[in-house]
C-alpha positions as CSV (number, residue, x, y, z in Angstrom):
1,M,91.3,127.6,119.8
2,S,89.9,129.8,123.0
3,D,88.1,132.4,120.1
4,L,85.9,129.4,118.9
5,G,85.7,128.4,122.3
6,L,84.1,131.4,123.4
7,W,81.3,131.4,120.7
8,L,80.4,127.7,120.9
9,G,80.6,126.5,123.1
10,E,82.7,127.9,126.8
11,L,80.3,130.5,127.6
12,A,77.0,129.2,126.3
13,V,75.2,127.4,124.2
14,F,74.5,128.7,121.0
15,D,72.3,127.8,117.6
16,A,76.0,127.0,116.4
17,T,77.1,125.3,118.7
18,V,74.8,122.1,117.4
19,E,76.1,123.3,113.8
20,A,79.1,122.9,114.7
21,V,79.1,119.5,117.1
22,P,79.6,116.9,114.2
23,F,82.4,118.8,112.5
24,L,84.3,119.3,116.1
25,W,83.8,115.1,115.7
26,E,85.7,115.5,112.9
27,L,88.5,117.3,114.4
28,A,89.2,115.6,117.9
29,V,90.1,112.4,114.9
30,T,92.7,114.6,112.3
31,D,95.6,113.3,113.3
32,S,96.9,116.9,111.1
33,V,94.9,118.5,113.6
34,N,97.6,120.9,115.5
35,S,95.6,120.6,118.9
36,R,93.1,117.6,118.9
37,S,92.9,117.8,123.1
38,G,91.4,121.4,122.5
39,V,89.3,120.3,120.2
40,V,88.0,117.0,123.2
41,E,88.3,120.1,125.8
42,L,85.7,122.9,123.7
43,L,83.6,119.3,123.9
44,Q,83.8,118.7,127.1
45,A,83.4,122.7,128.3
46,I,79.4,122.1,125.6
47,L,78.8,119.6,127.6
48,E,79.3,121.8,130.6
49,H,77.1,125.4,129.5
50,G,73.9,125.8,128.9
51,N,71.3,128.6,127.7
52,P,67.9,128.2,129.5
53,P,66.2,131.3,127.7
54,Q,67.4,128.8,124.4
55,I,66.1,124.8,126.0
56,A,65.6,123.5,122.8
57,V,69.0,125.4,121.7
58,Q,70.5,123.3,124.8
59,R,69.1,120.4,124.9
60,A,70.0,120.0,120.6
61,A,74.2,120.5,121.6
62,H,74.2,118.1,124.4
63,R,72.5,116.0,122.6
64,A,74.8,116.2,119.0
65,V,77.6,116.4,122.3
66,L,76.3,113.3,124.2
67,N,75.8,111.0,120.1
68,G,79.5,111.2,119.8
69,R,79.5,109.1,122.7
70,S,81.7,105.8,120.8
71,T,83.9,108.7,119.7
72,A,85.1,109.9,122.3
73,D,85.6,105.8,123.7
74,L,88.4,105.9,120.0
75,L,89.7,108.9,121.0
76,A,90.3,107.4,124.8
77,R,92.1,104.7,122.9
78,D,94.0,107.6,120.8
79,E,98.2,107.8,121.1
80,D,98.4,110.8,121.9
81,A,98.4,111.2,126.0
82,A,97.4,114.5,125.6
83,V,94.1,113.6,123.2
84,R,93.6,110.6,125.6
85,A,93.3,112.3,129.1
86,A,90.3,114.0,127.0
87,A,88.8,112.3,125.7
88,A,89.2,109.6,129.6
89,N,87.2,113.3,130.5
90,L,84.8,113.8,128.5
91,V,83.4,110.2,128.3
92,A,83.3,110.4,131.9
93,E,81.2,113.5,131.5
94,I,78.9,112.1,129.2
95,D,78.0,108.6,131.2
96,S,77.3,111.8,134.0
97,H,74.7,113.8,132.2
98,V,72.2,114.9,133.5
99,C,70.4,119.2,132.7
100,E,66.9,120.2,133.0
101,S,67.3,120.8,129.8
102,C,68.1,116.8,129.0
103,R,65.9,115.5,131.4
104,P,62.4,114.1,129.4
105,P,59.3,116.0,130.9
106,R,57.5,114.5,133.6
107,E,55.4,112.5,131.9
108,W,57.4,111.1,130.3
109,A,60.2,109.4,133.4
110,A,56.7,108.5,135.2
111,P,55.8,104.9,134.8
112,L,53.0,104.0,133.4
113,T,50.5,102.7,135.8
């Protein structure tokens, strides 16, 4: 998991991160995976990290994690206590996520007058 984290999201997010997130969500809900809590923690790390030179990549990676909110809710009720705890942390992170790349452009956020 630590090697995977280095390549997908612990230091920065990359093009490969965006492509990997759907598979990470799948691994997180697959009972035969040994470290499902680690997978959930990696999803959280992806959401917490960025890639300022490549804002579009960062936004896409974050959106891929944010789009799994319903899966995170499911995992927060998992039988495995470690998975439940990791998922609860991820749900909190999703719900409070605000970063420059995920904000709508100023012209979209401004009220119409």
